[in-house]
C-alpha positions in Angstrom: 0.0 0.1 -0.1 1.4 3.4 -1.0 2.0 6.2 1.2 -0.6 8.4 0.1 -3.3 5.4 0.6 -2.3 5.2 4.2 -2.7 8.7 4.5 -6.2 8.6 3.2 -6.8 5.6 5.2 -5.8 7.5 8.5 -7.8 10.7 7.3 -11.1 8.7 6.9 -10.3 7.2 10.4 -10.1 10.5 11.8 -13.2 11.5 10.5 -14.5 8.5 11.6 -13.3 9.6 15.2 -14.6 13.1 14.7 -17.9 11.3 13.6 -18.7 9.6 16.7 -18.7 13.0 18.7 -21.2 14.3 16.1 -24.8 13.0 16.5 -26.1 11.1 13.4 -22.7 10.3 12.0 -21.7 6.4 12.1 -18.2 7.3 13.2 -17.9 3.6 14.6 -18.8 2.3 10.9 -16.3 5.0 9.0 -13.6 3.5 11.5 -14.5 0.2 10.7 -14.7 0.5 6.7 -11.1 2.4 6.9 -9.8 -0.7 8.6 -11.4 -3.0 6.1 -10.3 -0.5 3.3 -6.7 -1.2 4.2 -6.8 -4.6 5.1 -8.3 -5.6 1.9 -5.7 -3.7 -0.2 -2.7 -4.7 2.0 -3.5 -8.2 2.1 -0.9 -8.7 5.2 -1.7 -11.3 8.1 -1.1 -8.1 10.4 -3.9 -6.4 8.7 -6.5 -9.2 8.6 -5.7 -9.5 12.4 -6.3 -6.3 13.1 -9.5 -6.4 10.9 -10.8 -9.4 13.1 -9.6 -7.6 16.4 -11.4 -4.5 14.6 -14.8 -6.5 13.8 -15.0 -8.1 17.5 -14.2 -4.6 19.5 -17.3 -2.6 17.5 -19.5 -5.6 17.8 -18.7 -5.5 21.4 -19.8 -2.0 21.4 -22.5 -2.6 20.0 -23.7 -5.0 22.4 -22.6 -2.4 24.9 -24.7 0.3 23.5 -27.6 -1.7 25.2 -26.4 -1.6 28.7 -25.5 1.9 28.6 -28.0 4.8 29.0 -28.7 6.4 25.8 -27.2 9.8 24.7 -29.3 13.1 26.0 -27.2 16.1 25.6 -30.2 18.2 26.4 -30.4 16.6 30.3 -26.9 17.4 31.0 -27.2 21.4 31.0 -23.9 21.5 29.2 -23.4 23.1 26.1 -22.5 20.9 23.1 -19.4 23.0 22.9 -18.2 21.1 26.1 -18.8 17.7 24.7 -16.5 18.8 21.4 -13.9 19.9 23.8 -14.0 16.7 25.9 -14.2 14.5 22.7 -11.2 16.3 21.0 -9.4 16.3 24.1 -9.6 12.3 24.5 -8.8 11.7 21.0 -5.2 13.9 21.7 -5.2 12.2 24.7 -5.3 8.7 23.8 -2.1 9.1 21.6 -0.3 11.3 23.6 -0.6 9.2 27.0 -1.5 5.8 25.2 -4.6 4.5 25.9 -5.5 5.6 29.4 -4.8 9.4 27.8 -7.9 9.0 26.1 -10.5 8.5 29.2 -8.4 11.3 31.3 -8.4 13.6 28.2 -12.1 13.4 27.9 -13.2 13.8 31.4 -10.5 16.1 32.3 -11.6 18.6 29.4 -15.1 18.4 30.2 -14.2 19.4 34.1 -12.0 22.2 32.7 -14.6 23.3 30.1 -17.4 23.5 32.9 -15.3 24.9 35.7 -14.3 27.6 33.7 -18.0 27.9 32.3 -19.5 27.9 35.9 -16.7 29.3 38.0 -16.1 26.6 40.5 -14.8 23.3 41.1 -17.7 21.9 42.9 -19.9 23.4 40.4 -17.7 21.8 37.7 -17.7 18.4 39.0 -21.3 18.4 39.4 -21.7 18.8 35.9 -19.2 16.5 35.1 -21.1 13.8 36.7 -24.5 15.3 35.2 -22.9 15.3 31.6 -21.3 11.6 32.2 -24.7 10.5 33.0 -27.0 12.2 30.4 -24.3 11.5 27.4 -20.6 11.0 28.6 -20.5 7.0 29.1 -21.8 6.3 26.0 -20.0 8.5 23.7 -16.6 7.6 25.8 -17.3 3.9 24.9 -18.0 4.2 21.6 -14.9 6.9 21.1 -12.7 4.4 23.5 -13.0 1.4 21.0 -12.8 3.4 17.8 -9.8 4.6 19.1 -8.5 1.3 20.4 -9.2 0.2 16.5 -7.3 3.4 14.9 -4.1 2.4 17.5 -4.0 -0.7 16.5 -4.0 0.1 12.6 -1.1 2.7 13.6 0.5 0.1 15.3 0.4 -2.5 12.6 1.6 0.5 10.0 4.0 1.6 12.0 5.8 -1.8 13.1 3.8 -4.5 10.7 
């Protein structure tokens, strides 16, 4: 696979990661389709391993959606901008501090944005709890699954 095709696959994955944060965009399907495109073009055993792992992880995520509370962004009281800031920080955090940085970045950025908006630490934490109950857990689980797939793809490309 050429470098330009790998860049295109990476950009499609990035589009899918951002799509997880935007209602109505099938971000998880976009990330999986990018892995499928790469695996069908590359045909290496590592590519097929990543595709199988991505498929299993995405199916697990679909099963977990039934257990998690549905997304209701209006009930949290936080502006949509706060959720977007948290999502972008989660994506960046995942690659800066591998794996746990995604969770820390997501929750930490939501707290930081809400603390600035509301003015106090207590109100910021109360808002984080409200956001996580209304939309945060569902978004965080879906985003984390997609980030794990993107990280596995990146690892296979760099070291495979």
